[in-house]
C-alpha positions in Angstrom: 14.9 5.7 173.9 15.3 8.5 171.4 18.4 9.5 169.4 19.0 6.4 167.4 19.0 8.2 164.0 21.8 10.2 162.3 21.6 12.3 159.2 19.0 14.4 157.4 18.7 13.0 153.8 21.0 10.0 154.1 19.6 8.8 157.4 20.9 5.8 159.5 18.9 4.3 162.3 20.6 1.6 164.3 19.1 -1.0 166.7 20.1 -4.0 168.8 22.2 -4.8 171.8 25.6 -6.3 172.4 24.2 -9.6 173.8 20.8 -9.5 172.0 19.8 -11.6 168.9 21.3 -9.1 166.5 22.4 -5.6 165.8 21.4 -3.8 162.6 20.2 -0.7 160.9 17.8 1.0 158.5 19.2 3.4 155.9 16.6 5.9 154.6 17.4 8.2 151.7 19.8 5.8 149.9 19.7 6.6 146.2 18.4 4.0 143.8 20.5 2.2 141.2 23.5 1.5 143.4 25.1 -2.0 142.9 25.8 -3.5 146.3 29.2 -5.0 146.5 29.0 -7.6 149.3 32.7 -8.4 149.3 33.5 -4.7 149.9 31.0 -4.4 152.8 32.4 -7.6 154.3 35.9 -6.3 154.1 34.9 -3.1 155.8 33.2 -5.1 158.6 36.3 -7.3 159.0 38.4 -4.3 159.8 36.2 -3.5 162.8 35.2 -7.0 164.1 36.7 -8.4 167.4 39.4 -11.0 167.5 41.7 -9.4 164.9 44.7 -9.1 167.3 45.9 -10.1 170.7 44.9 -6.7 172.0 41.3 -6.8 170.8 38.3 -8.6 172.4 38.5 -12.4 171.9 34.8 -12.5 171.0 34.5 -14.3 167.7 31.8 -12.9 165.4 31.8 -13.4 161.6 29.8 -10.1 161.3 28.0 -11.3 158.2 25.4 -8.8 157.1 21.9 -9.8 155.9 19.9 -7.3 153.9 16.2 -7.4 154.5 14.8 -4.7 152.2 15.6 -1.9 149.8 17.7 -4.1 147.4 16.4 -6.0 144.3 18.8 -8.3 142.4 21.7 -6.6 144.1 20.6 -3.0 143.2 19.2 -0.4 145.6 15.6 0.5 144.8 15.4 3.8 146.7 13.3 2.2 149.5 14.7 1.9 153.0 17.7 -0.5 153.2 17.2 -2.6 156.3 19.9 -5.1 157.5 20.9 -7.2 160.5 24.1 -8.7 161.8 23.4 -11.6 164.0 25.2 -12.0 167.3 26.7 -15.5 167.6 29.3 -15.5 170.3 27.8 -13.9 173.4 29.1 -15.1 176.7 26.4 -13.5 178.9 27.5 -15.6 181.9 30.7 -13.6 182.0 28.6 -10.7 183.4 26.8 -12.5 186.1 28.9 -11.0 188.8 28.0 -7.5 187.6 24.3 -7.9 188.1 24.3 -6.0 191.4 27.3 -3.7 191.1 28.1 -0.6 189.0 31.1 -0.6 186.7 33.2 2.6 187.1 33.1 5.0 184.2 30.7 2.7 182.3 27.2 3.7 181.2 25.6 1.6 184.0 24.7 4.4 186.4 23.6 6.9 183.8 21.3 4.4 182.1 19.9 3.4 185.4 19.1 7.0 186.3 17.6 7.7 182.9 15.6 4.6 182.1 15.2 2.8 185.5 16.8 -0.3 184.0 20.2 -1.3 182.6 21.5 -4.1 180.5 24.6 -5.2 182.4 25.3 -8.0 179.9 27.8 -6.4 177.6 26.4 -2.9 178.0 23.4 -3.1 175.7 23.1 0.0 173.5 26.3 1.5 175.1 28.4 -1.3 173.6 30.7 -0.7 170.7 29.0 -3.7 169.1 26.4 -1.1 167.8 29.1 0.4 165.6 29.0 -2.6 163.2 25.8 -1.1 161.8 27.6 2.2 161.2 30.3 0.5 159.2 27.7 -1.1 156.9 26.1 2.3 156.3 29.5 3.9 155.8 30.4 1.2 153.3 27.3 1.8 151.3 28.0 5.5 151.3 31.6 4.8 150.1 30.2 2.6 147.3 28.0 5.4 146.1 30.8 7.9 146.4 33.2 5.7 144.4 32.0 7.5 141.2 33.5 10.7 142.7 37.1 11.4 143.5 36.4 11.7 147.2 38.6 9.5 149.4 38.4 8.7 153.1 41.4 7.5 155.2 41.7 7.0 158.9 44.5 5.5 160.9 45.9 5.0 164.5 48.0 8.0 165.3 48.3 7.6 169.1 48.0 4.8 171.7 48.7 5.8 175.3 51.8 8.1 175.3 53.1 6.7 172.0 52.4 9.2 169.2 52.9 9.1 165.5 54.2 12.6 164.8 54.2 12.7 161.0 51.6 14.7 159.2 48.6 12.9 157.5 50.0 14.1 154.2 53.1 12.1 154.7 51.3 8.9 155.5 51.8 5.8 153.3 48.1 4.8 152.9 48.7 1.2 151.7 50.7 0.5 154.9 47.7 1.2 157.1 45.7 -2.0 156.6 48.9 -4.0 156.5 49.5 -3.1 160.2 47.6 -4.9 163.0 47.0 -1.6 164.8 46.3 0.4 161.6 49.3 2.5 162.2 51.2 3.5 159.0 54.6 3.4 160.6 56.2 0.1 161.6 58.6 1.6 164.2 55.8 3.5 165.9 53.5 0.5 165.7 56.1 -1.7 167.4 56.3 0.8 170.3 52.5 0.8 170.5 52.4 -3.0 170.6 55.0 -3.1 173.3 53.0 -0.7 175.4 49.8 -2.6 174.9 51.4 -5.9 176.0 52.5 -4.2 179.2 49.1 -2.7 179.8 47.4 -6.1 179.1 49.7 -7.9 181.5 48.7 -5.4 184.2 45.0 -6.1 183.6 44.4 -2.5 182.4 43.6 -0.5 179.3 44.7 2.6 177.6 43.3 5.3 175.2 44.5 6.9 172.0 43.8 8.8 168.9 42.5 8.3 165.4 43.4 10.7 162.6 41.2 10.9 159.6 41.4 12.9 156.3 39.0 13.4 153.4 40.5 14.2 150.0 38.9 15.8 146.9 35.9 17.0 148.8 34.1 19.7 146.7 33.8 23.2 148.1 30.4 24.3 149.3 29.4 21.5 151.7 28.0 22.6 155.1 25.6 25.3 156.3 26.8 28.6 157.9 25.1 28.3 161.3 23.9 25.2 163.1 24.8 22.6 160.4 28.4 23.6 159.9 30.3 20.7 158.3 32.7 20.5 161.2 29.8 20.5 163.6 28.2 17.5 161.9 31.6 15.7 161.8 32.1 16.4 165.5 28.6 15.1 166.3 29.3 12.0 164.2 32.6 11.3 165.8 31.6 12.1 169.4 28.6 9.7 169.0 31.1 6.8 168.7 31.4 4.9 172.0 34.4 6.0 174.1 35.1 9.1 172.0 36.1 12.0 174.2 37.5 14.7 171.9 37.4 16.1 168.4 39.5 18.7 166.6 39.9 19.6 163.0 42.6 21.6 161.2 45.0 23.1 163.8 42.4 22.3 166.5 43.3 23.3 170.0 46.8 24.3 168.9 45.1 27.3 167.2 44.5 28.8 170.6 48.2 29.5 171.0 48.6 30.9 167.4 48.5 34.4 166.1 46.2 35.3 163.2 49.2 35.9 161.0 50.2 32.3 161.7 46.8 30.6 161.4 45.4 32.5 158.4 45.5 30.5 155.1 46.8 33.0 152.6 45.2 33.0 149.1 47.5 32.4 146.1 47.1 32.1 142.4 47.8 28.6 141.2 47.7 27.9 137.4 45.3 30.9 137.1 43.0 29.6 139.8 42.4 30.7 143.4 44.2 28.4 145.9 45.5 28.4 149.4 49.1 28.6 150.6 48.4 26.5 153.7 45.5 24.5 155.3 45.5 25.5 158.9 41.7 25.6 158.6 41.4 21.9 158.0 39.5 22.4 154.7 36.6 24.1 156.4 36.0 27.9 156.7 32.8 29.4 158.0 31.4 25.9 158.5 31.7 25.2 154.7 34.2 23.1 152.9 36.7 25.1 150.8 38.0 22.4 148.5 41.2 21.6 150.5 41.7 18.4 152.4 39.5 18.0 155.5 41.5 16.5 158.3 40.6 15.9 162.0 41.5 13.8 165.0 39.3 11.9 167.4 40.4 11.0 171.0 39.2 7.8 172.7 39.3 7.1 176.4 40.7 3.9 177.9 38.3 1.0 177.9 36.3 1.1 181.2 36.1 -2.7 181.6 39.4 -3.8 183.2 40.6 -6.7 185.2 42.3 -4.6 187.8 40.5 -4.4 191.1 38.5 -1.2 191.5 36.3 0.3 194.2 32.6 0.7 193.4 29.2 0.3 195.1 26.3 -2.1 194.8 22.9 -1.1 193.5 21.8 -0.4 197.1 24.8 1.8 197.8 27.1 -0.5 199.7 30.9 -0.3 199.1 32.3 -3.1 197.0 35.3 -4.2 195.0 35.1 -5.2 191.3 37.4 -7.0 188.9 35.7 -7.3 185.5 36.0 -10.6 183.7 35.1 -11.4 180.2 36.6 -10.5 176.8 37.5 -6.8 176.4 39.8 -4.7 174.3 43.0 -3.4 175.8 42.6 -0.4 173.5 39.6 0.5 171.3 41.5 2.7 168.9 42.4 0.2 166.2 38.8 -1.1 165.9 37.6 2.5 165.9 39.5 3.4 162.8 37.0 1.9 160.3 34.1 3.4 162.4 35.6 6.9 162.1 35.9 6.4 158.3 32.3 5.1 158.1 30.9 8.1 160.0 32.9 10.5 157.9 31.5 8.9 154.8 27.9 9.1 156.1 28.3 12.8 156.9 29.7 13.6 153.5 27.1 11.5 151.7 24.3 13.3 153.6 25.7 16.8 152.8 26.2 16.0 149.1 22.6 14.8 148.9 21.4 17.9 150.8 23.1 20.0 148.2 21.8 18.0 145.3 25.3 17.3 144.2 24.6 13.6 143.8 21.7 12.3 141.8 19.1 10.5 144.1 
């Protein structure tokens, strides 16, 4: 199985399965001299872990990270940073009934066709459990970037048909973590919670959207052709389980705009070149221009639902399936810290590629 590594200089390789002994990762290219703040990493992991709300999986994991290499007396050495997060609350028996049937819109069939074998207990590598390793790497990137002015912020902007319509620039950042859904608007969050309760009672699931913005990013990150900054951000976000769409700046709305509407006019601000608007989302020609980078990631409804669905057995016979076990009603709130983590990994990698950070 290839494709388990992301990045060029700051490189993360993840390993492990949802119902295996552990998940974990190896970070290559992490600069030396970084003091590892265990409390900060634990806080980042706690934002992602299951069991945080009535709408998340009831699986109970403490998500305690154990570092195996690359750190001496709490300081990174420049060697590969290896770590594991042990799985402690697997209920593999919940999946016994799935042994001989295929779950609709899950990775079952695709894995079976590609590898000739599938891990039906929790989904194996296709499980969102894998993203815990991404959050650890993202937290380390954030720790290193703390000496810069760069800030990352993601939040829930849509669940089902309930949409937070305010611009990211009007969001009250401290209110995000104070909300159980990571939505920075109490009224909209209440509507989202009402919808989720209804969907949960029906035995279903729903999708949604995460909005993320990066502030104080220096101009000049990204390469003009295949390694455009938005292309690497898109790959990072679309690699997250259940991610179905990515847009930055005006995104798909730009298709209905005129050039005179979408162009970001240059202005002089305190004697320096600046922009009158930011329809480009902080990226032009694949390269950051110093403005805020902002984007959205769309997530599909969770595939594992209690509602009865039509499917087939492994030998092609028609069957019915009602998936038991512990599953999220909506993945979006738990995806918020993962989106932030992947954004931090992309930025860290590009800064190191450009020798902007000391290694």
